VOMARMAR-876659 format. One record per residue (C-alpha): residue number from 1; residue in one letter; y negated, x, z negated. Coordinates in Angstrom, 1 decimal. Layout:
<pts>
PT  resi  resn      yy      xx      zz
PT   NUM     a       Y       X       Z
...
</pts>
This chain:
<pts>
PT  resi  resn      yy      xx      zz
PT     1     m    65.2   168.6  -106.9
PT     2     t    62.4   171.1  -107.2
PT     3     r    62.6   174.5  -108.8
PT     4     t    60.4   173.3  -111.6
PT     5     e    62.7   170.4  -112.3
PT     6     r    65.8   172.6  -112.5
PT     7     t    64.0   175.0  -114.8
PT     8     y    62.7   172.3  -117.0
PT     9     y    66.2   170.8  -117.6
PT    10     v    67.7   174.1  -118.6
PT    11     v    64.8   175.3  -120.8
PT    12     s    64.4   171.8  -122.4
PT    13     g    68.2   171.7  -123.1
PT    14     l    68.3   175.2  -124.6
PT    15     y    65.2   174.5  -126.8
PT    16     t    66.7   171.2  -128.0
PT    17     l    70.0   172.9  -128.8
PT    18     a    68.2   175.7  -130.8
PT    19     q    66.0   173.4  -132.9
PT    20     f    68.5   170.6  -133.4
PT    21     f    71.6   172.7  -134.1
PT    22     i    71.0   172.8  -137.9
PT    23     a    70.5   169.0  -138.3
PT    24     p    73.9   168.1  -139.6
PT    25     i    73.8   170.4  -142.7
PT    26     y    70.0   170.9  -143.3
PT    27     p    69.6   168.6  -146.3
PT    28     l    72.8   169.9  -147.9
PT    29     f    71.6   173.5  -147.4
PT    30     l    68.4   172.7  -149.3
PT    31     l    70.4   171.2  -152.1
PT    32     s    72.6   174.3  -152.2
PT    33     r    69.4   176.4  -152.9
PT    34     g    69.0   174.5  -156.2
PT    35     l    66.5   171.9  -155.0
PT    36     d    66.7   168.3  -156.3
PT    37     l    66.2   165.3  -154.1
PT    38     l    62.4   165.1  -154.6
PT    39     q    62.0   168.8  -153.8
PT    40     m    64.2   168.5  -150.7
PT    41     n    62.0   165.7  -149.4
PT    42     a    58.9   167.6  -150.3
PT    43     v    60.0   170.5  -148.1
PT    44     l    60.1   168.1  -145.1
PT    45     a    56.8   166.6  -146.2
PT    46     t    55.3   170.0  -146.1
PT    47     y    56.5   170.4  -142.5
PT    48     l    54.8   167.1  -141.5
PT    49     t    51.6   168.0  -143.3
PT    50     t    51.5   171.4  -141.6
PT    51     v    52.1   169.8  -138.2
PT    52     f    49.2   167.5  -138.9
PT    53     v    46.9   170.4  -139.7
PT    54     f    47.9   172.6  -136.7
PT    55     e    48.7   170.2  -133.9
PT    56     v    45.3   170.1  -132.3
PT    57     p    44.5   173.9  -132.8
PT    58     t    47.7   174.9  -131.3
PT    59     g    47.1   172.5  -128.4
PT    60     a    43.9   174.4  -127.8
PT    61     f    45.9   177.6  -127.8
PT    62     a    48.0   176.2  -124.9
PT    63     d    44.9   175.1  -123.0
PT    64     r    43.2   178.5  -123.4
PT    65     f    46.2   180.8  -122.8
PT    66     g    48.6   178.6  -120.8
PT    67     r    51.5   176.3  -121.5
PT    68     k    54.1   179.0  -120.8
PT    69     r    52.7   181.5  -123.3
PT    70     s    52.3   178.7  -125.9
PT    71     f    56.0   177.7  -125.4
PT    72     l    57.2   181.4  -125.6
PT    73     a    55.1   181.9  -128.8
PT    74     a    56.7   178.7  -130.2
PT    75     c    60.2   180.1  -129.6
PT    76     m    59.5   183.4  -131.3
PT    77     v    57.7   181.8  -134.3
PT    78     r    60.6   179.4  -134.8
PT    79     m    63.1   182.2  -134.4
PT    80     t    61.4   183.9  -137.4
PT    81     a    61.4   180.7  -139.4
PT    82     y    65.1   180.0  -138.9
PT    83     a    66.0   183.7  -139.7
PT    84     l    64.0   183.4  -143.0
PT    85     y    65.9   180.2  -143.8
PT    86     a    69.2   182.1  -143.5
PT    87     f    68.2   184.2  -146.5
PT    88     a    66.2   181.6  -148.5
PT    89     r    67.2   181.4  -152.2
PT    90     d    64.9   178.9  -153.8
PT    91     f    62.3   176.2  -153.3
PT    92     a    59.4   178.6  -152.6
PT    93     d    61.4   180.4  -149.9
PT    94     c    62.2   177.1  -148.2
PT    95     l    58.5   176.1  -148.2
PT    96     v    57.4   179.3  -146.6
PT    97     a    60.0   179.0  -143.8
PT    98     e    59.2   175.4  -143.3
PT    99     v    55.4   176.1  -142.8
PT   100     i    56.2   178.8  -140.3
PT   101     d    58.6   176.5  -138.4
PT   102     a    56.0   173.7  -138.3
PT   103     v    53.4   176.0  -136.8
PT   104     g    56.0   177.0  -134.2
PT   105     t    56.8   173.3  -133.5
PT   106     t    53.2   172.5  -132.8
PT   107     l    52.9   175.4  -130.3
PT   108     a    55.6   173.8  -128.2
PT   109     s    54.5   170.2  -128.8
PT   110     g    53.9   168.8  -125.3
PT   111     a    53.5   172.3  -123.8
PT   112     l    56.9   172.3  -122.0
PT   113     e    56.5   168.7  -120.7
PT   114     a    52.9   169.4  -119.5
PT   115     w    54.1   172.6  -117.8
PT   116     a    56.8   170.6  -115.9
PT   117     v    54.2   167.9  -114.7
PT   118     d    51.9   170.6  -113.5
PT   119     g    54.7   172.4  -111.8
PT   120     v    56.1   169.5  -109.9
PT   121     r    52.7   168.4  -108.8
PT   122     a    51.9   172.0  -107.5
PT   123     e    55.2   171.8  -105.6
PT   124     g    54.0   168.7  -103.8
PT   125     d    56.1   166.1  -105.7
PT   126     a    53.8   163.1  -106.3
PT   127     r    56.6   160.7  -107.6
PT   128     p    56.2   159.2  -111.0
PT   129     t    57.4   161.5  -113.8
PT   130     d    59.6   158.9  -115.5
PT   131     r    62.7   160.0  -113.6
PT   132     l    62.1   163.7  -114.5
PT   133     f    61.9   162.9  -118.2
PT   134     a    64.7   160.3  -118.2
PT   135     r    67.0   163.0  -116.8
PT   136     g    65.6   165.5  -119.3
PT   137     q    66.4   163.1  -122.1
PT   138     v    70.0   162.9  -121.0
PT   139     v    70.3   166.6  -120.8
PT   140     a    68.7   167.0  -124.2
PT   141     r    70.9   164.5  -125.9
PT   142     a    74.0   166.1  -124.4
PT   143     f    73.0   169.4  -125.9
PT   144     m    72.3   167.8  -129.2
PT   145     i    75.7   166.1  -129.4
PT   146     v    77.6   169.4  -128.6
PT   147     g    75.4   171.4  -130.9
PT   148     g    75.6   169.0  -133.8
PT   149     v    79.4   169.0  -133.7
PT   150     a    79.6   172.8  -133.5
PT   151     c    77.2   173.3  -136.4
PT   152     g    79.4   171.2  -138.7
PT   153     y    82.3   173.5  -138.1
PT   154     l    80.4   176.7  -138.2
PT   155     a    78.8   175.8  -141.5
PT   156     e    82.3   175.9  -143.0
PT   157     l    82.1   179.7  -142.5
PT   158     g    79.0   180.0  -144.7
PT   159     w    75.4   178.6  -145.0
PT   160     r    73.8   181.5  -143.2
PT   161     v    75.9   181.2  -140.0
PT   162     p    74.2   178.1  -138.4
PT   163     w    70.7   179.4  -139.2
PT   164     l    71.4   182.8  -137.5
PT   165     v    72.9   181.0  -134.5
PT   166     c    69.8   178.9  -134.2
PT   167     s    67.6   182.0  -134.4
PT   168     a    69.6   183.6  -131.7
PT   169     l    69.3   180.5  -129.5
PT   170     f    65.5   180.6  -129.7
PT   171     v    65.6   184.2  -128.4
PT   172     v    67.9   183.1  -125.5
PT   173     t    65.6   180.2  -124.8
PT   174     a    62.5   182.4  -124.8
PT   175     a    64.2   185.0  -122.5
PT   176     f    65.2   182.4  -120.0
PT   177     a    61.8   180.7  -120.1
PT   178     a    60.0   184.0  -119.6
PT   179     a    62.0   184.8  -116.5
PT   180     s    62.0   181.3  -114.9
PT   181     m    58.7   179.5  -115.9
PT   182     r    55.8   179.9  -113.5
PT   183     e    52.3   178.9  -114.8
PT   184     t    50.5   176.7  -112.3
PT   185     r    47.7   175.1  -114.3
PT   186     a    44.2   176.5  -114.7
PT   187     r    43.2   177.2  -118.3
PT   188     a    40.8   174.7  -119.9
PT   189     v    38.1   175.0  -122.4
PT   190     p    39.5   173.3  -125.6
PT   191     r    37.6   170.8  -127.6
PT   192     s    37.2   171.2  -131.3
PT   193     l    39.5   169.7  -133.9
PT   194     g    36.7   167.6  -135.3
PT   195     r    35.5   166.3  -131.9
PT   196     t    39.1   165.3  -130.9
PT   197     a    39.7   163.5  -134.2
PT   198     l    36.4   161.6  -134.2
PT   199     d    36.8   160.5  -130.6
PT   200     g    40.3   159.2  -131.2
PT   201     l    39.4   157.4  -134.4
PT   202     a    36.4   155.7  -132.7
PT   203     v    38.6   154.4  -129.9
PT   204     v    41.2   153.1  -132.4
PT   205     r    38.7   151.5  -134.6
PT   206     a    37.2   149.6  -131.7
PT   207     a    40.6   148.1  -130.7
PT   208     p    42.6   145.9  -133.1
PT   209     v    45.7   146.4  -131.0
PT   210     l    45.6   150.1  -131.5
PT   211     i    44.9   149.7  -135.2
PT   212     l    48.1   147.6  -135.5
PT   213     l    50.1   150.0  -133.3
PT   214     c    49.1   153.0  -135.4
PT   215     t    49.8   151.0  -138.6
PT   216     l    53.3   150.1  -137.4
PT   217     t    53.9   153.7  -136.5
PT   218     g    53.1   154.8  -140.0
PT   219     i    55.3   152.2  -141.6
PT   220     g    58.2   153.2  -139.4
PT   221     a    57.8   156.8  -140.3
PT   222     f    57.4   156.0  -144.0
PT   223     a    60.7   154.2  -144.0
PT   224     s    62.8   156.2  -141.6
PT   225     f    62.3   159.8  -142.7
PT   226     p    63.9   159.3  -146.2
PT   227     l    66.8   157.6  -144.5
PT   228     h    67.5   160.6  -142.2
PT   229     i    67.2   163.3  -144.9
PT   230     l    69.2   161.5  -147.6
PT   231     w    72.3   160.3  -145.7
PT   232     q    74.2   163.6  -146.0
PT   233     p    73.9   163.8  -149.8
PT   234     r    74.8   160.1  -150.0
PT   235     l    77.9   160.6  -147.9
PT   236     e    79.0   163.7  -149.8
PT   237     a    78.7   161.7  -153.0
PT   238     l    81.0   159.0  -151.6
PT   239     v    83.7   161.1  -149.9
PT   240     g    83.3   164.7  -151.2
PT   241     k    82.5   167.9  -149.4
PT   242     g    83.2   168.3  -145.7
PT   243     l    80.5   169.8  -143.5
PT   244     w    82.4   169.2  -140.3
PT   245     r    82.0   165.4  -140.8
PT   246     m    78.2   165.7  -140.6
PT   247     g    78.2   167.0  -137.1
PT   248     w    80.3   164.1  -135.8
PT   249     i    78.0   161.6  -137.4
PT   250     v    74.9   163.3  -136.0
PT   251     a    76.6   163.0  -132.5
PT   252     l    77.1   159.3  -133.1
PT   253     l    73.4   158.9  -134.0
PT   254     s    72.4   160.4  -130.7
PT   255     l    74.9   158.2  -128.8
PT   256     t    73.6   155.0  -130.4
PT   257     a    70.0   156.0  -129.7
PT   258     l    71.0   156.5  -126.1
PT   259     a    72.7   153.1  -126.1
PT   260     g    69.4   151.5  -127.3
PT   261     n    67.6   153.3  -124.4
PT   262     a    70.2   152.0  -121.9
PT   263     i    70.0   148.3  -122.9
PT   264     l    66.2   148.3  -123.3
PT   265     p    65.3   147.5  -119.6
PT   266     r    67.7   144.5  -119.6
PT   267     l    66.2   143.2  -122.8
PT   268     l    62.7   143.6  -121.5
PT   269     r    63.6   141.6  -118.3
PT   270     r    64.6   138.6  -120.5
PT   271     f    62.4   138.8  -123.6
PT   272     a    58.8   139.6  -124.4
PT   273     r    58.1   143.1  -125.8
PT   274     e    57.0   141.8  -129.2
PT   275     t    60.3   139.9  -129.4
PT   276     v    62.3   143.0  -128.7
PT   277     l    60.4   145.0  -131.2
PT   278     a    60.6   142.4  -133.9
PT   279     a    64.4   142.0  -133.4
PT   280     a    64.8   145.8  -133.5
PT   281     a    62.9   145.9  -136.8
PT   282     l    65.1   143.1  -138.3
PT   283     w    68.2   144.8  -137.0
PT   284     r    67.1   148.1  -138.5
PT   285     g    66.3   146.4  -141.8
PT   286     a    69.7   144.7  -141.9
PT   287     t    71.7   147.8  -141.0
PT   288     v    69.9   150.0  -143.5
PT   289     a    70.5   147.3  -146.2
PT   290     v    74.2   147.6  -145.4
PT   291     a    74.1   151.3  -145.8
PT   292     a    72.1   151.0  -149.0
PT   293     t    74.5   148.5  -150.7
PT   294     a    77.7   150.3  -149.5
PT   295     v    79.9   151.8  -152.2
PT   296     t    82.3   153.3  -149.8
PT   297     a    81.8   155.6  -146.8
PT   298     a    82.8   153.3  -143.9
PT   299     p    80.1   150.7  -144.3
PT   300     m    77.5   153.3  -145.2
PT   301     v    78.2   155.3  -142.0
PT   302     a    78.3   152.1  -140.0
PT   303     g    74.9   151.0  -141.2
PT   304     l    73.4   154.4  -140.6
PT   305     v    74.7   154.7  -137.1
PT   306     l    74.0   151.2  -136.0
PT   307     q    70.4   151.3  -137.2
PT   308     e    69.7   154.1  -134.7
PT   309     i    70.0   151.6  -131.8
PT   310     a    66.6   150.2  -132.9
PT   311     f    65.0   153.6  -132.5
PT   312     g    66.2   153.8  -128.9
PT   313     l    64.8   150.3  -128.4
PT   314     s    61.4   150.6  -130.1
PT   315     d    59.9   154.0  -129.5
PT   316     p    59.5   153.9  -125.7
PT   317     v    58.0   150.4  -125.9
PT   318     l    55.5   151.4  -128.5
PT   319     l    54.4   154.4  -126.5
PT   320     a    54.0   152.3  -123.3
PT   321     w    52.1   149.7  -125.2
PT   322     t    49.7   152.3  -126.6
PT   323     n    49.0   153.7  -123.2
PT   324     e    48.2   150.3  -121.7
PT   325     h    45.3   149.8  -124.1
PT   326     v    43.6   153.2  -123.8
PT   327     a    41.5   154.4  -120.9
PT   328     a    42.8   157.5  -119.1
PT   329     a    40.0   159.7  -120.4
PT   330     e    40.7   158.8  -124.0
PT   331     r    44.5   158.7  -124.0
PT   332     a    45.2   162.1  -125.4
PT   333     t    42.9   161.7  -128.3
PT   334     v    44.3   158.3  -129.2
PT   335     l    47.9   159.7  -129.1
PT   336     s    46.7   162.4  -131.5
PT   337     v    45.6   159.6  -133.9
PT   338     r    49.0   157.9  -133.5
PT   339     s    50.7   161.2  -134.2
PT   340     t    48.6   161.5  -137.4
PT   341     f    49.8   158.1  -138.6
PT   342     f    53.3   159.2  -137.8
PT   343     t    53.1   162.6  -139.7
PT   344     l    51.2   161.4  -142.7
PT   345     g    53.2   158.2  -142.9
PT   346     g    56.4   160.2  -142.9
PT   347     a    55.1   162.7  -145.4
PT   348     s    54.1   159.9  -147.8
PT   349     g    57.5   158.2  -147.4
PT   350     l    59.3   161.4  -148.1
PT   351     v    57.4   162.1  -151.4
PT   352     i    57.3   158.5  -152.7
PT   353     l    60.9   157.5  -151.7
PT   354     g    62.1   161.0  -152.7
PT   355     l    60.8   160.4  -156.2
PT   356     v    62.6   157.0  -156.1
PT   357     a    65.8   158.6  -154.9
PT   358     r    65.8   161.2  -157.6
PT   359     d    65.0   158.8  -160.5
PT   360     l    66.7   155.6  -159.3
PT   361     g    69.2   156.7  -156.7
PT   362     i    69.4   157.0  -152.9
PT   363     p    70.5   153.3  -152.5
PT   364     t    67.3   152.1  -154.1
PT   365     a    65.2   154.3  -151.9
PT   366     w    67.0   153.0  -148.8
PT   367     a    66.6   149.4  -150.0
PT   368     i    62.9   149.8  -150.1
PT   369     g    63.0   151.3  -146.5
PT   370     a    65.1   148.3  -145.3
PT   371     a    62.5   145.9  -146.8
PT   372     l    59.7   147.7  -145.0
PT   373     f    61.5   147.5  -141.7
PT   374     a    62.0   143.8  -142.1
PT   375     l    58.4   143.2  -143.1
PT   376     a    57.3   145.0  -139.9
PT   377     a    58.9   142.3  -137.7
PT   378     p    56.2   139.6  -138.1
PT   379     l    53.6   142.4  -137.4
PT   380     y    55.2   143.0  -134.1
PT   381     l    55.0   139.3  -133.2
PT   382     a    51.4   139.4  -134.2
PT   383     l    50.9   142.3  -131.9
PT   384     g    52.2   140.3  -129.0
PT   385     r    49.7   137.5  -129.7
PT   386     l    46.9   140.1  -130.1
PT   387     a    47.6   142.2  -127.0
PT   388     p    48.0   140.7  -123.5
PT   389     r    50.3   142.6  -121.2
PT   390     m    48.5   145.0  -118.9
PT   391     h    49.6   147.4  -116.3
PT   392     a    49.4   151.1  -117.1
PT   393     p    49.1   153.6  -114.3
PT   394     e    51.7   156.3  -113.9
PT   395     a    50.8   159.2  -116.2
PT   396     g    51.6   162.8  -117.0
PT   397     v    52.4   164.3  -120.3
PT   398     e    50.3   166.0  -122.9
PT   399     a    51.1   166.0  -126.6
PT   400     t    54.2   164.5  -128.1
PT   401     v    54.8   163.4  -131.6
PT   402     a    56.4   166.3  -133.3
PT   403     m    59.7   165.2  -134.8
PT   404     p    61.4   167.4  -137.4
PT   405     t    64.6   168.1  -135.5
PT   406     k    66.3   169.8  -138.5
PT   407     v    66.7   166.2  -139.8
PT   408     a    66.8   163.6  -137.1
PT   409     p    67.2   163.3  -133.4
PT   410     p    63.8   164.0  -131.8
PT   411     a    61.8   161.4  -129.9
PT   412     v    62.6   162.9  -126.6
PT   413     e    60.9   160.1  -124.7
PT   414     p    57.6   161.7  -123.7
PT   415     a    54.2   160.5  -124.9
PT   416     y    52.5   159.8  -121.7
PT   417     v    48.8   160.5  -121.1
PT   418     a    46.8   160.4  -117.9
PT   419     e    47.0   163.4  -115.6
PT   420     r    43.6   165.1  -115.9
PT   421     g    43.9   167.6  -113.1
PT   422     t    43.8   171.3  -113.2
PT   423     s    40.3   171.5  -114.7
PT   424     s    41.1   170.0  -118.0
</pts>
């Protein structure tokens, strides 16, 4: 194991712990500030919209000033955002903190993973990076499970305590990263936001497979974000207050996603990818429907937890499928377009289904999401007919889809792009 690998596992684990720690109680905290369900969803939609606006400019910052500096800046910006959240009193305060946090998120988006790839290559390790990130995923999920459980109990001491703990963890992460990360990549001249967007859109428009992949990404985000931000209020309505429960359920969500990752290789050896994706969509639709129709806590939690298996099954396959249909030189721009569908789809779902949840109830909003998951299944089958299987070369990592980890387990599977050398 190289020095870069060891450093990556520790830094990635600490950063995951810092950003994910608040997830079990975040929606309930927003409600405690006087927000209704629509305003609560609008806060997260603001995060996604800000990520969309700043993702490429902050990527240019990393290219110009280095991945290490970009990551350190991300830690300090997010430390500030979480500290502001500790003292937030109303909707406006939450919006300000969320915008700051989103900017910090984009500064780190892909920077740490790209630094790790550059580092292991500089140390002479030419092996595929899949093993590096698979191990990193296990470390990250372990930190998420421990942190989620701890947050639920600390929140019983007061709403501010978890936020201040998170803020301190970002400082610890930045300090360790500053002492241990070594920049090995030459700085590049960044492309403009407009050029990047136009290049990506042109490639996607020319490939029906990519259009359908991006559309499915948007549908999934539209349906899944409201599920992940509304389950705590729904559970509290069914069983009453008890923040400690939320941490254990978040831990179960991480474990079931890992279970999906674990069984995916076996499924892909026996079934076509489109069949696995369609089955995962139907599974998610059915389990979310169970959660939506539940009138007691047990079936609601069961549906919520079991649907997460589909996330572990589908996300890596969709990323790999996207990579196979994009030339190496265009991969980063196309992944930026996919990220746009993800962020804007999620923001739209939060606002629209948040309005439904406020006026018609959370079960109705979830029922709509379940229907969308099920309707995506035939589109996955169509994708299989449209896209012949091709071999994708081993790749490095650039930008990842920025997942709001105050709500849901992040997509820790990296978004692979071609290694472009030290001059790009």
